[in-house]
mmCIF file of the N, C-alpha and C atoms, coordinates in Angstrom:
data_MODEL
# 
_entry.id   MODEL 
# 
loop_
_atom_site.group_PDB 
_atom_site.id 
_atom_site.type_symbol 
_atom_site.label_atom_id 
_atom_site.label_alt_id 
_atom_site.label_comp_id 
_atom_site.label_asym_id 
_atom_site.label_entity_id 
_atom_site.label_seq_id 
_atom_site.pdbx_PDB_ins_code 
_atom_site.Cartn_x 
_atom_site.Cartn_y 
_atom_site.Cartn_z 
_atom_site.occupancy 
_atom_site.B_iso_or_equiv 
_atom_site.pdbx_formal_charge 
_atom_site.auth_seq_id 
_atom_site.auth_comp_id 
_atom_site.auth_asym_id 
_atom_site.auth_atom_id 
_atom_site.pdbx_PDB_model_num 
ATOM 1   N N  . TRP A 1 1  ? 0.834   -1.168  0.000   1.00 0.00 ? 1  TRP A N  1 
ATOM 2   C CA . TRP A 1 1  ? 0.000   0.000   0.000   1.00 0.00 ? 1  TRP A CA 1 
ATOM 3   C C  . TRP A 1 1  ? 0.876   1.226   0.000   1.00 0.00 ? 1  TRP A C  1 
ATOM 4   N N  . GLN A 1 2  ? 0.291   2.306   -0.399  1.00 0.00 ? 2  GLN A N  1 
ATOM 5   C CA . GLN A 1 2  ? 0.993   3.583   -0.410  1.00 0.00 ? 2  GLN A CA 1 
ATOM 6   C C  . GLN A 1 2  ? 0.089   4.631   0.212   1.00 0.00 ? 2  GLN A C  1 
ATOM 7   N N  . ARG A 1 3  ? 0.638   5.385   1.146   1.00 0.00 ? 3  ARG A N  1 
ATOM 8   C CA . ARG A 1 3  ? -0.119  6.485   1.722   1.00 0.00 ? 3  ARG A CA 1 
ATOM 9   C C  . ARG A 1 3  ? 0.424   7.771   1.130   1.00 0.00 ? 3  ARG A C  1 
ATOM 10  N N  . TYR A 1 4  ? -0.457  8.620   0.695   1.00 0.00 ? 4  TYR A N  1 
ATOM 11  C CA . TYR A 1 4  ? -0.033  9.853   0.058   1.00 0.00 ? 4  TYR A CA 1 
ATOM 12  C C  . TYR A 1 4  ? 0.476   10.842  1.090   1.00 0.00 ? 4  TYR A C  1 
ATOM 13  N N  . GLY A 1 5  ? 1.295   11.790  0.664   1.00 0.00 ? 5  GLY A N  1 
ATOM 14  C CA . GLY A 1 5  ? 1.972   12.746  1.524   1.00 0.00 ? 5  GLY A CA 1 
ATOM 15  C C  . GLY A 1 5  ? 1.118   13.410  2.583   1.00 0.00 ? 5  GLY A C  1 
ATOM 16  N N  . ARG A 1 6  ? -0.093  13.756  2.277   1.00 0.00 ? 6  ARG A N  1 
ATOM 17  C CA . ARG A 1 6  ? -0.954  14.436  3.243   1.00 0.00 ? 6  ARG A CA 1 
ATOM 18  C C  . ARG A 1 6  ? -1.931  13.484  3.926   1.00 0.00 ? 6  ARG A C  1 
ATOM 19  N N  . GLY A 1 7  ? -1.797  12.194  3.666   1.00 0.00 ? 7  GLY A N  1 
ATOM 20  C CA . GLY A 1 7  ? -2.648  11.220  4.313   1.00 0.00 ? 7  GLY A CA 1 
ATOM 21  C C  . GLY A 1 7  ? -4.104  11.273  3.869   1.00 0.00 ? 7  GLY A C  1 
ATOM 22  N N  . LYS A 1 8  ? -4.357  11.809  2.684   1.00 0.00 ? 8  LYS A N  1 
ATOM 23  C CA . LYS A 1 8  ? -5.732  11.944  2.203   1.00 0.00 ? 8  LYS A CA 1 
ATOM 24  C C  . LYS A 1 8  ? -6.172  10.783  1.315   1.00 0.00 ? 8  LYS A C  1 
ATOM 25  N N  . ALA A 1 9  ? -5.230  9.961   0.889   1.00 0.00 ? 9  ALA A N  1 
ATOM 26  C CA . ALA A 1 9  ? -5.566  8.839   0.006   1.00 0.00 ? 9  ALA A CA 1 
ATOM 27  C C  . ALA A 1 9  ? -4.691  7.630   0.351   1.00 0.00 ? 9  ALA A C  1 
ATOM 28  N N  . LEU A 1 10 ? -5.188  6.481   -0.053  1.00 0.00 ? 10 LEU A N  1 
ATOM 29  C CA . LEU A 1 10 ? -4.498  5.231   0.233   1.00 0.00 ? 10 LEU A CA 1 
ATOM 30  C C  . LEU A 1 10 ? -4.634  4.334   -0.989  1.00 0.00 ? 10 LEU A C  1 
ATOM 31  N N  . ASP A 1 11 ? -3.535  3.748   -1.435  1.00 0.00 ? 11 ASP A N  1 
ATOM 32  C CA . ASP A 1 11 ? -3.562  2.755   -2.509  1.00 0.00 ? 11 ASP A CA 1 
ATOM 33  C C  . ASP A 1 11 ? -3.368  1.386   -1.883  1.00 0.00 ? 11 ASP A C  1 
ATOM 34  N N  . VAL A 1 12 ? -4.232  0.446   -2.229  1.00 0.00 ? 12 VAL A N  1 
ATOM 35  C CA . VAL A 1 12 ? -4.176  -0.901  -1.667  1.00 0.00 ? 12 VAL A CA 1 
ATOM 36  C C  . VAL A 1 12 ? -4.117  -1.903  -2.809  1.00 0.00 ? 12 VAL A C  1 
ATOM 37  N N  . SER A 1 13 ? -3.053  -2.715  -2.816  1.00 0.00 ? 13 SER A N  1 
ATOM 38  C CA . SER A 1 13 ? -2.899  -3.707  -3.883  1.00 0.00 ? 13 SER A CA 1 
ATOM 39  C C  . SER A 1 13 ? -3.332  -5.101  -3.450  1.00 0.00 ? 13 SER A C  1 
ATOM 40  N N  . GLY A 1 14 ? -3.435  -5.328  -2.151  1.00 0.00 ? 14 GLY A N  1 
ATOM 41  C CA . GLY A 1 14 ? -3.839  -6.641  -1.688  1.00 0.00 ? 14 GLY A CA 1 
ATOM 42  C C  . GLY A 1 14 ? -4.012  -6.688  -0.188  1.00 0.00 ? 14 GLY A C  1 
ATOM 43  N N  . PHE A 1 15 ? -4.382  -7.882  0.280   1.00 0.00 ? 15 PHE A N  1 
ATOM 44  C CA . PHE A 1 15 ? -4.662  -8.098  1.691   1.00 0.00 ? 15 PHE A CA 1 
ATOM 45  C C  . PHE A 1 15 ? -4.082  -9.441  2.103   1.00 0.00 ? 15 PHE A C  1 
ATOM 46  N N  . VAL A 1 16 ? -3.668  -9.534  3.347   1.00 0.00 ? 16 VAL A N  1 
ATOM 47  C CA . VAL A 1 16 ? -3.272  -10.805 3.939   1.00 0.00 ? 16 VAL A CA 1 
ATOM 48  C C  . VAL A 1 16 ? -4.327  -11.135 4.989   1.00 0.00 ? 16 VAL A C  1 
ATOM 49  N N  . LEU A 1 17 ? -4.977  -12.264 4.802   1.00 0.00 ? 17 LEU A N  1 
ATOM 50  C CA . LEU A 1 17 ? -6.020  -12.671 5.739   1.00 0.00 ? 17 LEU A CA 1 
ATOM 51  C C  . LEU A 1 17 ? -5.406  -13.283 6.993   1.00 0.00 ? 17 LEU A C  1 
ATOM 52  N N  . LYS A 1 18 ? -6.216  -13.410 8.007   1.00 0.00 ? 18 LYS A N  1 
ATOM 53  C CA . LYS A 1 18 ? -5.777  -13.948 9.291   1.00 0.00 ? 18 LYS A CA 1 
ATOM 54  C C  . LYS A 1 18 ? -5.128  -15.328 9.146   1.00 0.00 ? 18 LYS A C  1 
ATOM 55  N N  . ASP A 1 19 ? -5.632  -16.131 8.218   1.00 0.00 ? 19 ASP A N  1 
ATOM 56  C CA . ASP A 1 19 ? -5.089  -17.483 8.019   1.00 0.00 ? 19 ASP A CA 1 
ATOM 57  C C  . ASP A 1 19 ? -3.844  -17.500 7.128   1.00 0.00 ? 19 ASP A C  1 
ATOM 58  N N  . GLY A 1 20 ? -3.375  -16.304 6.709   1.00 0.00 ? 20 GLY A N  1 
ATOM 59  C CA . GLY A 1 20 ? -2.164  -16.211 5.889   1.00 0.00 ? 20 GLY A CA 1 
ATOM 60  C C  . GLY A 1 20 ? -2.426  -16.149 4.393   1.00 0.00 ? 20 GLY A C  1 
ATOM 61  N N  . GLU A 1 21 ? -3.671  -16.354 3.968   1.00 0.00 ? 21 GLU A N  1 
ATOM 62  C CA . GLU A 1 21 ? -3.995  -16.280 2.544   1.00 0.00 ? 21 GLU A CA 1 
ATOM 63  C C  . GLU A 1 21 ? -3.793  -14.851 2.036   1.00 0.00 ? 21 GLU A C  1 
ATOM 64  N N  . VAL A 1 22 ? -3.184  -14.742 0.873   1.00 0.00 ? 22 VAL A N  1 
ATOM 65  C CA . VAL A 1 22 ? -2.942  -13.438 0.260   1.00 0.00 ? 22 VAL A CA 1 
ATOM 66  C C  . VAL A 1 22 ? -3.911  -13.251 -0.904  1.00 0.00 ? 22 VAL A C  1 
ATOM 67  N N  . ILE A 1 23 ? -4.632  -12.140 -0.889  1.00 0.00 ? 23 ILE A N  1 
ATOM 68  C CA . ILE A 1 23 ? -5.547  -11.789 -1.976  1.00 0.00 ? 23 ILE A CA 1 
ATOM 69  C C  . ILE A 1 23 ? -5.040  -10.492 -2.571  1.00 0.00 ? 23 ILE A C  1 
ATOM 70  N N  . THR A 1 24 ? -4.760  -10.492 -3.883  1.00 0.00 ? 24 THR A N  1 
ATOM 71  C CA . THR A 1 24 ? -4.296  -9.270  -4.537  1.00 0.00 ? 24 THR A CA 1 
ATOM 72  C C  . THR A 1 24 ? -5.264  -8.873  -5.646  1.00 0.00 ? 24 THR A C  1 
ATOM 73  N N  . VAL A 1 25 ? -5.335  -7.578  -5.880  1.00 0.00 ? 25 VAL A N  1 
ATOM 74  C CA . VAL A 1 25 ? -6.200  -7.066  -6.937  1.00 0.00 ? 25 VAL A CA 1 
ATOM 75  C C  . VAL A 1 25 ? -5.708  -7.585  -8.288  1.00 0.00 ? 25 VAL A C  1 
ATOM 76  N N  . ALA A 1 26 ? -4.405  -7.552  -8.509  1.00 0.00 ? 26 ALA A N  1 
ATOM 77  C CA . ALA A 1 26 ? -3.842  -7.979  -9.796  1.00 0.00 ? 26 ALA A CA 1 
ATOM 78  C C  . ALA A 1 26 ? -4.152  -9.446  -10.111 1.00 0.00 ? 26 ALA A C  1 
ATOM 79  N N  . ARG A 1 27 ? -4.074  -10.309 -9.125  1.00 0.00 ? 27 ARG A N  1 
ATOM 80  C CA . ARG A 1 27 ? -4.249  -11.740 -9.359  1.00 0.00 ? 27 ARG A CA 1 
ATOM 81  C C  . ARG A 1 27 ? -5.702  -12.190 -9.227  1.00 0.00 ? 27 ARG A C  1 
ATOM 82  N N  . ASN A 1 28 ? -6.471  -11.564 -8.334  1.00 0.00 ? 28 ASN A N  1 
ATOM 83  C CA . ASN A 1 28 ? -7.776  -12.108 -7.995  1.00 0.00 ? 28 ASN A CA 1 
ATOM 84  C C  . ASN A 1 28 ? -8.988  -11.316 -8.462  1.00 0.00 ? 28 ASN A C  1 
ATOM 85  N N  . TRP A 1 29 ? -8.803  -10.099 -8.964  1.00 0.00 ? 29 TRP A N  1 
ATOM 86  C CA . TRP A 1 29 ? -9.950  -9.287  -9.389  1.00 0.00 ? 29 TRP A CA 1 
ATOM 87  C C  . TRP A 1 29 ? -10.746 -10.035 -10.467 1.00 0.00 ? 29 TRP A C  1 
ATOM 88  N N  . GLY A 1 30 ? -12.038 -10.230 -10.220 1.00 0.00 ? 30 GLY A N  1 
ATOM 89  C CA . GLY A 1 30 ? -12.905 -10.891 -11.190 1.00 0.00 ? 30 GLY A CA 1 
ATOM 90  C C  . GLY A 1 30 ? -12.750 -12.398 -11.255 1.00 0.00 ? 30 GLY A C  1 
ATOM 91  N N  . ARG A 1 31 ? -12.071 -12.983 -10.279 1.00 0.00 ? 31 ARG A N  1 
ATOM 92  C CA . ARG A 1 31 ? -11.831 -14.428 -10.300 1.00 0.00 ? 31 ARG A CA 1 
ATOM 93  C C  . ARG A 1 31 ? -12.275 -15.085 -8.992  1.00 0.00 ? 31 ARG A C  1 
ATOM 94  N N  . GLY A 1 32 ? -13.253 -15.927 -9.085  1.00 0.00 ? 32 GLY A N  1 
ATOM 95  C CA . GLY A 1 32 ? -13.670 -16.770 -7.968  1.00 0.00 ? 32 GLY A CA 1 
ATOM 96  C C  . GLY A 1 32 ? -14.104 -16.037 -6.715  1.00 0.00 ? 32 GLY A C  1 
ATOM 97  N N  . LYS A 1 33 ? -14.025 -16.747 -5.599  1.00 0.00 ? 33 LYS A N  1 
ATOM 98  C CA . LYS A 1 33 ? -14.452 -16.220 -4.303  1.00 0.00 ? 33 LYS A CA 1 
ATOM 99  C C  . LYS A 1 33 ? -13.622 -15.000 -3.904  1.00 0.00 ? 33 LYS A C  1 
ATOM 100 N N  . GLN A 1 34 ? -12.312 -15.038 -4.134  1.00 0.00 ? 34 GLN A N  1 
ATOM 101 C CA . GLN A 1 34 ? -11.460 -13.900 -3.794  1.00 0.00 ? 34 GLN A CA 1 
ATOM 102 C C  . GLN A 1 34 ? -11.853 -12.669 -4.602  1.00 0.00 ? 34 GLN A C  1 
ATOM 103 N N  . GLY A 1 35 ? -12.197 -12.858 -5.855  1.00 0.00 ? 35 GLY A N  1 
ATOM 104 C CA . GLY A 1 35 ? -12.664 -11.759 -6.693  1.00 0.00 ? 35 GLY A CA 1 
ATOM 105 C C  . GLY A 1 35 ? -13.965 -11.163 -6.181  1.00 0.00 ? 35 GLY A C  1 
ATOM 106 N N  . GLU A 1 36 ? -14.841 -12.016 -5.668  1.00 0.00 ? 36 GLU A N  1 
ATOM 107 C CA . GLU A 1 36 ? -16.092 -11.546 -5.079  1.00 0.00 ? 36 GLU A CA 1 
ATOM 108 C C  . GLU A 1 36 ? -15.816 -10.713 -3.829  1.00 0.00 ? 36 GLU A C  1 
ATOM 109 N N  . ILE A 1 37 ? -14.855 -11.152 -3.031  1.00 0.00 ? 37 ILE A N  1 
ATOM 110 C CA . ILE A 1 37 ? -14.471 -10.400 -1.828  1.00 0.00 ? 37 ILE A CA 1 
ATOM 111 C C  . ILE A 1 37 ? -13.938 -9.028  -2.215  1.00 0.00 ? 37 ILE A C  1 
ATOM 112 N N  . LEU A 1 38 ? -13.069 -8.977  -3.216  1.00 0.00 ? 38 LEU A N  1 
ATOM 113 C CA . LEU A 1 38 ? -12.518 -7.700  -3.672  1.00 0.00 ? 38 LEU A CA 1 
ATOM 114 C C  . LEU A 1 38 ? -13.609 -6.786  -4.230  1.00 0.00 ? 38 LEU A C  1 
ATOM 115 N N  . ALA A 1 39 ? -14.531 -7.342  -4.988  1.00 0.00 ? 39 ALA A N  1 
ATOM 116 C CA . ALA A 1 39 ? -15.630 -6.538  -5.544  1.00 0.00 ? 39 ALA A CA 1 
ATOM 117 C C  . ALA A 1 39 ? -16.492 -5.960  -4.422  1.00 0.00 ? 39 ALA A C  1 
ATOM 118 N N  . ALA A 1 40 ? -16.747 -6.752  -3.383  1.00 0.00 ? 40 ALA A N  1 
ATOM 119 C CA . ALA A 1 40 ? -17.528 -6.269  -2.243  1.00 0.00 ? 40 ALA A CA 1 
ATOM 120 C C  . ALA A 1 40 ? -16.783 -5.161  -1.508  1.00 0.00 ? 40 ALA A C  1 
ATOM 121 N N  . MET A 1 41 ? -15.477 -5.316  -1.338  1.00 0.00 ? 41 MET A N  1 
ATOM 122 C CA . MET A 1 41 ? -14.673 -4.276  -0.688  1.00 0.00 ? 41 MET A CA 1 
ATOM 123 C C  . MET A 1 41 ? -14.716 -2.980  -1.486  1.00 0.00 ? 41 MET A C  1 
ATOM 124 N N  . HIS A 1 42 ? -14.576 -3.109  -2.792  1.00 0.00 ? 42 HIS A N  1 
ATOM 125 C CA . HIS A 1 42 ? -14.615 -1.929  -3.662  1.00 0.00 ? 42 HIS A CA 1 
ATOM 126 C C  . HIS A 1 42 ? -15.971 -1.232  -3.545  1.00 0.00 ? 42 HIS A C  1 
ATOM 127 N N  . TYR A 1 43 ? -17.034 -1.992  -3.625  1.00 0.00 ? 43 TYR A N  1 
ATOM 128 C CA . TYR A 1 43 ? -18.390 -1.448  -3.544  1.00 0.00 ? 43 TYR A CA 1 
ATOM 129 C C  . TYR A 1 43 ? -18.634 -0.755  -2.202  1.00 0.00 ? 43 TYR A C  1 
ATOM 130 N N  . LEU A 1 44 ? -18.273 -1.416  -1.119  1.00 0.00 ? 44 LEU A N  1 
ATOM 131 C CA . LEU A 1 44 ? -18.509 -0.856  0.211   1.00 0.00 ? 44 LEU A CA 1 
ATOM 132 C C  . LEU A 1 44 ? -17.654 0.381   0.475   1.00 0.00 ? 44 LEU A C  1 
ATOM 133 N N  . ALA A 1 45 ? -16.459 0.422   -0.093  1.00 0.00 ? 45 ALA A N  1 
ATOM 134 C CA . ALA A 1 45 ? -15.586 1.591   0.078   1.00 0.00 ? 45 ALA A CA 1 
ATOM 135 C C  . ALA A 1 45 ? -16.213 2.835   -0.537  1.00 0.00 ? 45 ALA A C  1 
ATOM 136 N N  . CYS A 1 46 ? -17.043 2.655   -1.531  1.00 0.00 ? 46 CYS A N  1 
ATOM 137 C CA . CYS A 1 46 ? -17.694 3.797   -2.195  1.00 0.00 ? 46 CYS A CA 1 
ATOM 138 C C  . CYS A 1 46 ? -18.591 4.574   -1.242  1.00 0.00 ? 46 CYS A C  1 
ATOM 139 N N  . ASN A 1 47 ? -19.025 3.946   -0.165  1.00 0.00 ? 47 ASN A N  1 
ATOM 140 C CA . ASN A 1 47 ? -19.844 4.623   0.835   1.00 0.00 ? 47 ASN A CA 1 
ATOM 141 C C  . ASN A 1 47 ? -19.010 5.392   1.851   1.00 0.00 ? 47 ASN A C  1 
ATOM 142 N N  . SER A 1 48 ? -17.715 5.081   1.936   1.00 0.00 ? 48 SER A N  1 
ATOM 143 C CA . SER A 1 48 ? -16.863 5.665   2.962   1.00 0.00 ? 48 SER A CA 1 
ATOM 144 C C  . SER A 1 48 ? -15.870 6.692   2.437   1.00 0.00 ? 48 SER A C  1 
ATOM 145 N N  . PHE A 1 49 ? -15.517 6.607   1.166   1.00 0.00 ? 49 PHE A N  1 
ATOM 146 C CA . PHE A 1 49 ? -14.496 7.475   0.597   1.00 0.00 ? 49 PHE A CA 1 
ATOM 147 C C  . PHE A 1 49 ? -15.091 8.375   -0.482  1.00 0.00 ? 49 PHE A C  1 
ATOM 148 N N  . GLY A 1 50 ? -14.500 9.541   -0.664  1.00 0.00 ? 50 GLY A N  1 
ATOM 149 C CA . GLY A 1 50 ? -14.968 10.480  -1.681  1.00 0.00 ? 50 GLY A CA 1 
ATOM 150 C C  . GLY A 1 50 ? -14.689 9.999   -3.090  1.00 0.00 ? 50 GLY A C  1 
ATOM 151 N N  . THR A 1 51 ? -13.536 9.354   -3.272  1.00 0.00 ? 51 THR A N  1 
ATOM 152 C CA . THR A 1 51 ? -13.164 8.804   -4.569  1.00 0.00 ? 51 THR A CA 1 
ATOM 153 C C  . THR A 1 51 ? -12.645 7.388   -4.372  1.00 0.00 ? 51 THR A C  1 
ATOM 154 N N  . VAL A 1 52 ? -13.170 6.460   -5.145  1.00 0.00 ? 52 VAL A N  1 
ATOM 155 C CA . VAL A 1 52 ? -12.705 5.073   -5.128  1.00 0.00 ? 52 VAL A CA 1 
ATOM 156 C C  . VAL A 1 52 ? -12.452 4.661   -6.566  1.00 0.00 ? 52 VAL A C  1 
ATOM 157 N N  . LEU A 1 53 ? -11.225 4.245   -6.847  1.00 0.00 ? 53 LEU A N  1 
ATOM 158 C CA . LEU A 1 53 ? -10.851 3.781   -8.178  1.00 0.00 ? 53 LEU A CA 1 
ATOM 159 C C  . LEU A 1 53 ? -10.319 2.360   -8.079  1.00 0.00 ? 53 LEU A C  1 
ATOM 160 N N  . GLY A 1 54 ? -10.577 1.570   -9.097  1.00 0.00 ? 54 GLY A N  1 
ATOM 161 C CA . GLY A 1 54 ? -10.101 0.196   -9.130  1.00 0.00 ? 54 GLY A CA 1 
ATOM 162 C C  . GLY A 1 54 ? -9.853  -0.217  -10.562 1.00 0.00 ? 54 GLY A C  1 
ATOM 163 N N  . PRO A 1 55 ? -9.738  -1.517  -10.816 1.00 0.00 ? 55 PRO A N  1 
ATOM 164 C CA . PRO A 1 55 ? -9.415  -2.004  -12.143 1.00 0.00 ? 55 PRO A CA 1 
ATOM 165 C C  . PRO A 1 55 ? -10.320 -1.504  -13.268 1.00 0.00 ? 55 PRO A C  1 
ATOM 166 N N  . GLY A 1 56 ? -11.564 -1.205  -13.006 1.00 0.00 ? 56 GLY A N  1 
ATOM 167 C CA . GLY A 1 56 ? -12.457 -0.724  -14.042 1.00 0.00 ? 56 GLY A CA 1 
ATOM 168 C C  . GLY A 1 56 ? -12.315 0.758   -14.350 1.00 0.00 ? 56 GLY A C  1 
ATOM 169 N N  . ALA A 1 57 ? -11.543 1.473   -13.552 1.00 0.00 ? 57 ALA A N  1 
ATOM 170 C CA . ALA A 1 57 ? -11.439 2.928   -13.707 1.00 0.00 ? 57 ALA A CA 1 
ATOM 171 C C  . ALA A 1 57 ? -10.615 3.322   -14.927 1.00 0.00 ? 57 ALA A C  1 
ATOM 172 N N  . ASN A 1 58 ? -9.413  2.803   -15.010 1.00 0.00 ? 58 ASN A N  1 
ATOM 173 C CA . ASN A 1 58 ? -8.494  3.105   -16.110 1.00 0.00 ? 58 ASN A CA 1 
ATOM 174 C C  . ASN A 1 58 ? -7.277  2.189   -16.020 1.00 0.00 ? 58 ASN A C  1 
ATOM 175 N N  . ARG A 1 59 ? -6.382  2.302   -16.970 1.00 0.00 ? 59 ARG A N  1 
ATOM 176 C CA . ARG A 1 59 ? -5.228  1.396   -16.999 1.00 0.00 ? 59 ARG A CA 1 
ATOM 177 C C  . ARG A 1 59 ? -4.260  1.621   -15.838 1.00 0.00 ? 59 ARG A C  1 
ATOM 178 N N  . PHE A 1 60 ? -4.309  2.783   -15.216 1.00 0.00 ? 60 PHE A N  1 
ATOM 179 C CA . PHE A 1 60 ? -3.409  3.086   -14.115 1.00 0.00 ? 60 PHE A CA 1 
ATOM 180 C C  . PHE A 1 60 ? -3.829  2.417   -12.802 1.00 0.00 ? 60 PHE A C  1 
ATOM 181 N N  . HIS A 1 61 ? -5.047  1.924   -12.747 1.00 0.00 ? 61 HIS A N  1 
ATOM 182 C CA . HIS A 1 61 ? -5.558  1.306   -11.526 1.00 0.00 ? 61 HIS A CA 1 
ATOM 183 C C  . HIS A 1 61 ? -5.905  -0.170  -11.733 1.00 0.00 ? 61 HIS A C  1 
ATOM 184 N N  . HIS A 1 62 ? -5.267  -0.819  -12.694 1.00 0.00 ? 62 HIS A N  1 
ATOM 185 C CA . HIS A 1 62 ? -5.569  -2.215  -12.994 1.00 0.00 ? 62 HIS A CA 1 
ATOM 186 C C  . HIS A 1 62 ? -5.160  -3.188  -11.885 1.00 0.00 ? 62 HIS A C  1 
ATOM 187 N N  . ASP A 1 63 ? -4.231  -2.772  -11.010 1.00 0.00 ? 63 ASP A N  1 
ATOM 188 C CA . ASP A 1 63 ? -3.704  -3.705  -10.019 1.00 0.00 ? 63 ASP A CA 1 
ATOM 189 C C  . ASP A 1 63 ? -3.864  -3.238  -8.570  1.00 0.00 ? 63 ASP A C  1 
ATOM 190 N N  . HIS A 1 64 ? -4.678  -2.209  -8.346  1.00 0.00 ? 64 HIS A N  1 
ATOM 191 C CA . HIS A 1 64 ? -4.867  -1.737  -6.979  1.00 0.00 ? 64 HIS A CA 1 
ATOM 192 C C  . HIS A 1 64 ? -6.142  -0.900  -6.858  1.00 0.00 ? 64 HIS A C  1 
ATOM 193 N N  . PHE A 1 65 ? -6.531  -0.678  -5.611  1.00 0.00 ? 65 PHE A N  1 
ATOM 194 C CA . PHE A 1 65 ? -7.621  0.232   -5.295  1.00 0.00 ? 65 PHE A CA 1 
ATOM 195 C C  . PHE A 1 65 ? -7.022  1.554   -4.849  1.00 0.00 ? 65 PHE A C  1 
ATOM 196 N N  . HIS A 1 66 ? -7.683  2.630   -5.204  1.00 0.00 ? 66 HIS A N  1 
ATOM 197 C CA . HIS A 1 66 ? -7.297  3.961   -4.740  1.00 0.00 ? 66 HIS A CA 1 
ATOM 198 C C  . HIS A 1 66 ? -8.470  4.492   -3.937  1.00 0.00 ? 66 HIS A C  1 
ATOM 199 N N  . PHE A 1 67 ? -8.240  4.743   -2.639  1.00 0.00 ? 67 PHE A N  1 
ATOM 200 C CA . PHE A 1 67 ? -9.258  5.277   -1.748  1.00 0.00 ? 67 PHE A CA 1 
ATOM 201 C C  . PHE A 1 67 ? -8.846  6.682   -1.351  1.00 0.00 ? 67 PHE A C  1 
ATOM 202 N N  . ASP A 1 68 ? -9.671  7.657   -1.650  1.00 0.00 ? 68 ASP A N  1 
ATOM 203 C CA . ASP A 1 68 ? -9.349  9.054   -1.384  1.00 0.00 ? 68 ASP A CA 1 
ATOM 204 C C  . ASP A 1 68 ? -10.434 9.658   -0.500  1.00 0.00 ? 68 ASP A C  1 
ATOM 205 N N  . THR A 1 69 ? -10.018 10.377  0.534   1.00 0.00 ? 69 THR A N  1 
ATOM 206 C CA . THR A 1 69 ? -10.981 10.964  1.474   1.00 0.00 ? 69 THR A CA 1 
ATOM 207 C C  . THR A 1 69 ? -11.551 12.292  0.993   1.00 0.00 ? 69 THR A C  1 
ATOM 208 N N  . ALA A 1 70 ? -11.045 12.820  -0.101  1.00 0.00 ? 70 ALA A N  1 
ATOM 209 C CA . ALA A 1 70 ? -11.530 14.106  -0.605  1.00 0.00 ? 70 ALA A CA 1 
ATOM 210 C C  . ALA A 1 70 ? -13.030 14.042  -0.860  1.00 0.00 ? 70 ALA A C  1 
ATOM 211 N N  . ARG A 1 71 ? -13.742 15.004  -0.349  1.00 0.00 ? 71 ARG A N  1 
ATOM 212 C CA . ARG A 1 71 ? -15.189 15.059  -0.537  1.00 0.00 ? 71 ARG A CA 1 
ATOM 213 C C  . ARG A 1 71 ? -15.527 16.102  -1.596  1.00 0.00 ? 71 ARG A C  1 
ATOM 214 N N  . LYS A 1 72 ? -16.317 15.679  -2.511  1.00 0.00 ? 72 LYS A N  1 
ATOM 215 C CA . LYS A 1 72 ? -16.814 16.569  -3.546  1.00 0.00 ? 72 LYS A CA 1 
ATOM 216 C C  . LYS A 1 72 ? -18.329 16.690  -3.330  1.00 0.00 ? 72 LYS A C  1 
ATOM 217 N N  . THR A 1 73 ? -19.037 17.246  -4.263  1.00 0.00 ? 73 THR A N  1 
ATOM 218 C CA . THR A 1 73 ? -20.486 17.324  -4.113  1.00 0.00 ? 73 THR A CA 1 
ATOM 219 C C  . THR A 1 73 ? -21.111 15.931  -4.062  1.00 0.00 ? 73 THR A C  1 
ATOM 220 N N  . SER A 1 74 ? -20.468 14.969  -4.717  1.00 0.00 ? 74 SER A N  1 
ATOM 221 C CA . SER A 1 74 ? -20.898 13.578  -4.617  1.00 0.00 ? 74 SER A CA 1 
ATOM 222 C C  . SER A 1 74 ? -19.661 12.701  -4.747  1.00 0.00 ? 74 SER A C  1 
ATOM 223 N N  . SER A 1 75 ? -19.761 11.468  -4.294  1.00 0.00 ? 75 SER A N  1 
ATOM 224 C CA . SER A 1 75 ? -18.606 10.575  -4.370  1.00 0.00 ? 75 SER A CA 1 
ATOM 225 C C  . SER A 1 75 ? -18.418 10.082  -5.801  1.00 0.00 ? 75 SER A C  1 
ATOM 226 N N  . TYR A 1 76 ? -17.189 9.717   -6.100  1.00 0.00 ? 76 TYR A N  1 
ATOM 227 C CA . TYR A 1 76 ? -16.843 9.189   -7.421  1.00 0.00 ? 76 TYR A CA 1 
ATOM 228 C C  . TYR A 1 76 ? -16.354 7.773   -7.211  1.00 0.00 ? 76 TYR A C  1 
ATOM 229 N N  . CYS A 1 77 ? -17.054 6.827   -7.776  1.00 0.00 ? 77 CYS A N  1 
ATOM 230 C CA . CYS A 1 77 ? -16.724 5.421   -7.595  1.00 0.00 ? 77 CYS A CA 1 
ATOM 231 C C  . CYS A 1 77 ? -16.643 4.744   -8.948  1.00 0.00 ? 77 CYS A C  1 
ATOM 232 N N  . ARG A 1 78 ? -15.467 4.263   -9.280  1.00 0.00 ? 78 ARG A N  1 
ATOM 233 C CA . ARG A 1 78 ? -15.251 3.652   -10.584 1.00 0.00 ? 78 ARG A CA 1 
ATOM 234 C C  . ARG A 1 78 ? -14.346 2.461   -10.436 1.00 0.00 ? 78 ARG A C  1 
# 
């Protein structure tokens, strides 16, 4: 993950579960149960962050999620 200089955004490429299983956006997005978990995380993040970008947003976000706390008139979720 990467935290931006002012702490307003976070890039997340994957997660390590309690049992040690590793789920990454690059490997698991759109694939099986892990892909469903990632899709749910992406969807739910749209309620908490001002901007949420993921693999469907553009080629720059094919392997990670971008969560930004910036608030606009409405949230941007892609």
